[in-house]
C-alpha positions in Angstrom: 0.1 0.1 0.1 1.6 3.4 -1.1 0.8 5.2 2.3 2.5 2.4 4.2 5.9 3.5 2.9 5.3 7.1 4.1 4.4 6.1 7.5 7.6 3.8 7.7 9.8 6.7 6.5 8.4 9.2 8.9 8.5 6.9 12.0 11.9 5.2 10.7 10.4 1.7 11.3 9.3 -1.3 9.1 5.5 -2.0 9.5 3.9 -5.2 9.9 2.3 -6.2 6.4 -1.1 -6.7 7.9 -1.4 -3.2 9.1 -2.9 -2.1 5.8 -5.9 -4.4 6.6 -6.5 -2.5 10.1 -6.9 0.7 8.3 -10.2 -0.4 6.9 -11.3 -2.5 9.8 -14.2 -1.8 12.1 -13.5 -4.1 14.9 -13.3 -2.3 18.2 -12.2 -4.9 20.7 -9.9 -7.9 21.1 -9.9 -11.2 23.0 -6.8 -11.7 25.3 -5.4 -15.2 25.7 -7.0 -15.1 29.2 -10.3 -14.9 27.6 -11.0 -11.3 28.5 -12.5 -9.0 26.1 -10.8 -5.5 25.9 -12.5 -2.7 24.4 -10.0 -0.8 22.3 -9.8 3.0 21.7 -11.4 3.4 18.4 -11.0 4.0 15.4 -8.1 2.7 13.5 -5.9 5.6 12.2 -5.8 6.0 8.5 -2.2 5.8 7.0 -2.3 9.8 6.8 -3.3 9.9 10.5 -0.1 7.7 11.4 2.2 10.1 9.4 0.5 13.3 11.2 0.7 11.6 14.6 4.5 11.8 14.5 4.2 15.6 14.3 2.4 15.6 17.5 4.1 12.7 19.3 5.8 15.0 21.6 2.6 16.9 22.6 0.8 13.7 23.2 3.6 12.2 25.3 4.2 9.4 23.1 7.6 7.6 23.9 10.2 7.1 21.1 9.8 3.8 19.7 5.8 3.8 20.0 3.8 4.1 16.7 0.1 4.9 17.6 -2.0 2.8 15.2 -5.5 3.4 16.6 -7.3 5.5 19.2 -9.2 8.3 20.3 -6.5 10.8 21.0 -6.6 10.0 24.7 -6.1 6.1 24.8 -4.0 4.8 22.0 -3.1 1.3 20.8 0.6 1.5 19.7 3.1 -0.7 18.0 6.2 -0.8 20.3 9.5 -1.0 18.5 11.7 -0.1 21.6 12.9 -3.6 22.2 12.9 -5.5 18.8 12.5 -4.8 15.0 9.2 -6.7 15.2 6.9 -4.8 17.4 4.7 -5.8 20.2 1.2 -4.3 20.5 0.5 -2.2 23.7 -2.3 -0.1 24.8 -1.3 3.4 26.1 -4.0 5.1 28.4 -4.7 8.9 28.8 -2.2 8.8 31.8 0.3 7.1 29.5 0.4 4.0 31.5 1.3 1.0 29.2 -0.6 -2.4 29.1 1.0 -5.1 27.0 -1.7 -6.7 24.8 0.1 -9.1 22.3 3.5 -10.3 21.5 3.1 -9.5 17.5 0.7 -7.6 15.3 -0.4 -10.8 13.8 -1.7 -12.2 17.1 -3.3 -8.7 17.7 -5.1 -8.7 14.3 -6.4 -12.3 14.6 -7.7 -11.4 18.1 -9.7 -8.4 16.9 -13.4 -8.6 17.3 -16.5 -6.4 17.5 -17.5 -5.5 21.0 -21.2 -6.0 21.9 -23.2 -2.9 22.4 -23.1 -1.6 25.8 -26.0 -2.3 28.0 -24.8 -0.9 31.2 -27.3 2.1 31.5 -28.6 4.9 29.3 -26.7 6.5 26.8 -25.1 9.8 27.8 -24.7 12.7 25.4 -23.8 16.1 25.4 -26.7 18.5 25.1 -25.6 21.7 23.3 -27.7 24.2 25.2 -26.1 22.7 28.5 -22.6 22.6 27.5 -19.7 24.8 27.9 -18.3 23.5 24.5 -18.6 25.9 21.5 -20.7 24.1 18.8 
């Protein structure tokens, strides 16, 4: 995929070949080996967003060697190249705590699934007239 070479150039890494499939994927959770389902920060970044993320990596407090591939700009799923040329997959939360998810991108990709709809109460939304946000 054409954009992958640009992401590799900007971040200085060799990306997993399956990453191109993640870009068009709509799965928002994964099954861990323990049987636990983890909801992932969604959506997957486009290749251009991966390139652009390099420009704000310092502002986002993303450590060198981490390449964000999906998230909501608070929590991120990252490829972690800090220890090897083949990345592991980690979850980086809003406080920048790291949680190891998978030993390889292929393991991560094969564990992806669609999370069931949340049924833990009413849906909360921002009400324009009650919000301090400037709509």
